[in-house]
N, C-alpha and C positions, 0 to 999 in steps of 0.2 A: 675387317669389314664383316657385318652380318646383315640380317634383313631389316634392323631397326636402328643400328648406330653404326657410326664411323668414329676412328680414333684420330683426333688432329695431331699433328706432328708438334711436338714440344719445340719451343723456341725461345730465346732470350728477347725480352723487349727493351728497346732503347728507352732510358730516361730522358725524355725530351726537354723537361723543365722541372725546376724546383722552386716553389713559392711558399711565402708565409700563408697566404690565403688563396685557395682556388674556388671559384663559383661556377657550379654547373647549372646553366640555364639562364637566358638573358631576359626574361620577362621583367614586369615592373619589380618584382621582388628580387630577382637575381641582378639586375642592373643597379639597384639601390644598394644592394649589399656590396657590390664590388666598388662602386664609387666611393662609399662611405668608408670601406675598409682602406682603401688607397688614400683617401685624404686624411686618414688617421695613421699614416705611416707604414702600412703593411704593404709588401710587395705582392701583387695580386693580378691573379689571370682569371679572365671569364671565359666559358667554352659554351658555344652554342650550335646546335644541331642545324638550324637553318642559315640562310644566306644573310640575315640582317639582325641587328638588335632590336629587342622589344617583345618577343614572344606573341602572345594573344593580343597585346595592345596594339601590334603593328602588323605581323605577318597574319594575323587572325582577323584582320580587317575592323576592329571594334569600332564602333562609332563615337563612343565617349566614355569618360571615367565616371563611375556611378558610385554613391556613397561619399564619406568623408574620412579624413583622418588629420590628426595633429602632428604633422611631418613637415619640418622645414625642407627637405629634399624633395618631397612630392609637390609642395608649393613651388619650388624652384624648376621643376620639370614643367609644370603648367606654364610658369612665366616665360621660359626660355623658348618652350614650342610656340607659344602665342605670339612672341615677338617675330616669328619666321612667316606668319600667316599674312598672305599678300591681300586677302579680302577682309582682314580686321574683324574677324568673328566675335561677336560680343561675349559668347559663352567659351570661356578658357578651357572648359572640361571637355569640349568637342575635340576630335582627334583627326588630324591629318596625318595618315600613317607615314607617308614619306617624309614629311617634316619632322615627325616625332623620332623617326629612325636617325635623321641626322642630328637631331638634338641629343639623343641618347650616345650616339657616337663621339660627338664633340665632348660632352661631359666626361665619358670614360677617358678620352685621350688626355683631356686636361687634367684629371687625376692620375694619370701615369699607369693606367691598367692595360695589360696586355690583352689582347681580344684575338681569339680562335674561332673563326666561323667554319661552317660546313664540317663540323666534327662532332661525333656522337659519343657520349659518355655510356661506355657499355659495361663497366664492372668497377667495383670498388676494390681498393688495396687496403687491407687491414692487418694490424699487428698488435698483439696484446690487448685486444678489446677495443682499439682506436682506429678510425679511419686515417690512413696517412697518405692517402692519394687515389687516383682514379686511372683506369685503363681507357682509352679512347680508339676509336676507328674512324678512318677518313681516307681520302685519297692518298695520304702520305702513309697509310699502312696503319699498324696496331702500335700504339705508344703508351708510355706511362709517364705521368705527371705527378709529382710528389707535393705533399702541403702539410703545413702544421695545422691548418683549419680547413675544413671543406664545407661550404655552404651548399645544401642541395636546394636549388631552387628549379628543379625540373618539372614542378607542378604534379607529376605522379610519384615523385620520391624515389627515382630510379636509384639513386646511390645509395640511399638508406636500405631499400628493399636489397640490393646486392651485398651490402654490408651485413645484412642480417637483423636490422631493425625490426621491432614488433610493430604489427599494424593490423588493421581491419579494412575491408573494402566495402564502400557505399553505406547504405543504411544498415545500422545494427540489426534490425530485426531481418531482414531478408537478403541483404548484401545486394540490393538493387541500387544503381547508380544513375543520377541525373542524365537526361539524354544529351547528345551532341548537336551541335549546329554548325553549319557552314555559312558565314556571313558573305553577302555580296552588295554590291553597289548599283544603284540603278541611275540612268541619265533620262533626259527628256522630261523630267517632271516639272508641272507647271506649279510652281510654289505658292502663286497667289491663291490656289485653290486647294493644294495638296492636304490631305488628312494625315496626322502624325501621331497615331496612337503609341504611348510611351510605355504602356504596361498591359499586361494580360486582363486587368480589370478596368481598363478604358474603353467604354463602348463607343461606337460611332454610328450615328444614325444617318442613313443615306436614302435617296429615293427609291432604291431597289431593296432596302432592308438594313437591318443592324449587321455592321461589318464583320464583327467577331463571329456572330451567328452564321453568317454566310461562309464565312472561311472555315468553320468548323464542319460545315456541310457539304462544301463544294472541293476542298483541296484534298490532295491524295494523302491518306493516312499514313504516318502519324502527324504530318503536317495539319496544321488547322487553326492557327492563330494569326493575328496581325500585329507586327511591331515594327515601326518604321521611324527612322530618325533623320532630322536634316544634318547636314554636313557642313564643313567650313566653306565648301565651293558651292556657288548658286546653281541650283537646278539639280544637285547630286543629293541623293537619299541613300542611307544605309539600311539594308533589309536584314531582319533578324526573324526569319520565318521558316528556315529549313529545319527539320527535326529528324532525329533517329534515335529510337529506344532501344533498350535491351542491348547495349553494347558495353564491353569492358575496354576502357581507354589504354589498358597495359597490355593489350594484345594487338598485334599488326593486323591480323585477319579482321578483327572488329572494327579498327579504324578504316581499313580498306572498304568494308561494307558500308560503314557509315558515311563514307566520302562519297560512294557510289550512290547511295539512297539520297543524300541531301542534294547532289547535283541532279538527280533525275527529278527533284521537285523544282528546281528553278524556273524552269521554263513554264510549268503549270502555275507557278506562283505569279510570274509575270502577266500571264494571260488572265488570271484573276483579277489582279489589280487594274490591268486596262479596262475590264469589263465592270468592275464594281466600285473602285476606289476613285472618288473625285480627284482630279489633278494628275493622274496617273494614265490617262488615255494614250499617250505616246511614249511611255516609258520603256526603256530597254536595259538589258544587263551590261555594264561596261567592265566589271571587274569581279572577281570572286577572291576569298581569302586563300593564301597559300598553305594554310595549316587549319586543321579541323579544330572548332572550339569544344574542347572537352571539359566538362564541368566538375567532375568528381571522379576520384579513383581511390587511392590508398590514404587512410588516416592513420598516421603514426602515433605510436604511445609515447609521450613524454613524460618528463618529471612532473608536471602538471598537465591539466586538461581543461580546456575551455568548453562551457556547456551553454545550452540554450538559455538556462535561468541566469547565468552571469551577464548574458547580453540583455535579457528582459529587465533585470533590475539596475542595469548600467553599472555593474559593480566596479569598484576602483580598486585594484591589487597595489598593495605597497611596493612589490617587486615588478612593477610594469615595465614592458618592453615596448608597448605601443599605448598611446593614449588618444582619446577623442574619436575612436572608431564608431562609425555609424553606418547601417545599411539596414536593408529589410531581410525577411527570411525568404530568399529568392530560390524556391524549390520548384523547378519545372516537373511537370507531370511525367511519371515514369511508365504510364501506361497508355499514353496519348498526348494530344496538344494541350497548350494552355499551362495553368499554375496547378501544381500539385494540392491536394486537399490540405497539405500541412503548411503551404507556402502563404505569405502574406506580403504584398509588394506595396500597391498604391495606399492601402487602408493599415499599414504598420503602424501601431500607436506609440511605441517607444522612441521618443525624439532626442534622448541625452546619449552622449558618446560614452561607451564603454572602454575599459583596458584590456589588454592581453598580457598575462604575467609571463616573465622570461623563461619559465620552466616549460612552456608550451613550445618553445623552439629548440630546446635539448632533449634528445632521444634518451629514454630510459636505457641504462645498461650499455651504452656506446659512447666512447670518447671521439673527440676530434671532429664532430660532426654537427652543424646546426640545420635545423629545418627552416625554410624560408618559403612563404606563400601559402597556398591552398593545402599544402601537405603537413602543416604543423598539427599539434596534438590538440583535437577538438572533435566534439560530436558531430553526427551528420547534420543536425539541426544549425548547430553553431556554424559549421563549415558553409552553409548556404548563405550565412551572413557575412563572414571574415574573407570569404573568397573574392570579394569585390577587390578590384584593381587598386584603388588608393590605399586600402588596408593593407593588401599585399606589398606594396611600396613601402609602407610603415614598417611592416614586418622585416622587409630587406634591409632597410636602414638600420634597424635595431641589430640584426645578424651581422651586418659589416662592423658596426661599432663594437659589439660584443667580441667578434673575431680579433680585431685589432687590438683590444684590451687583453686577450688571452695571450696573444703574440708578445706584445710589448712588456707584460708583466710575468710571462713565462707560468701562466696558470692554466689549469683545466678549465674548460667551458662552464662546468657546472659551478666553479668557484670564483668567478670574476666578481669584482666589486660593483654592486648593483648602483651605488651612488655615482660611481664613475661613469656607468652607462648612461645614467640620466643626465650627468653633466654634458656629454657629448650630443645626445639627442636633444637637449634644451639649448645647446650652443653657448654653454657657459666656459 
């Protein structure tokens, strides 16, 4: 031991399991990858650091799925979660986090996926330029799990990072990353009068002034916008108004700071809504997300890269892995509240769905690994679009299908038959 370092005692790690496919992370992309791989014959394990399945869609207390994608599995998720809704909400895209957690678990168990919660993937195991497994930390200690294919659905690309895959952080010009948010739910809202601005570009005129302008002026910086969404439960509204800028979501210190900053904004936001937002005079906090919403971190280099231009022209790749993807350029302001100058939400003009080529899911120069979700190969601007949860679910479905093909046909991931991938995704 010296003043800066200690040397850990070397030890052998137990191989706790061997699988055809291991999925790290259980958000919409990880869940979809695991279910699809298992449904296509692969022995599959999904590993999640939180206490439940769903990532940002459940533990992150997201209000609803935004955007769209041509995905049979995503459609099934919406249908099955909606069937559990006691209040028969007309909008299937709205999320009841607890019911969605149960839906995810049921689908995983039906498919025969092994589930491991409360477990953090802390390193990758590599051999001859390929990922062959992961190392985990949990209450059970430090363990190793081996795989033929590893799907990195951690959001930040933790497995790909530890395996040495090439990446860049944030925006290409300055490495700045989109701000983080802690979602929370409000009770006591009079829904007959409640205002529900769904985008930064939505203005709301009230007797006391325009609501977005008032928020910009009165809420503690860098909060300063109003985004409110009805839920599946009467009288409950999901609030997307906390904001923390200048954080790196790959660092525990920054995540801690963002959590504290966002929590410090919650009570001032409630006080503001009570005073200035019609229908919120008696609102109160009933719950907050158990995981911080991190929008952007690592962008990995794949065999191909999706660009802003691909999205704007609704490009149709022959070697598609995802079809019918559509969303806007959802770039949150990196120096304050509201929309970044590069972002376009409500007034996004491209109405047609685009495709994502399979090569965006395959890291360059690294075998045995697929990228799933917001960590795929794309530019900063393209990422602001494909990071939408339905599109991530479509990406995960493609990863699961590709992983199963590689296992069943004993092929490298870069060499799978694209026509066979399309057959699985199209249900043929």
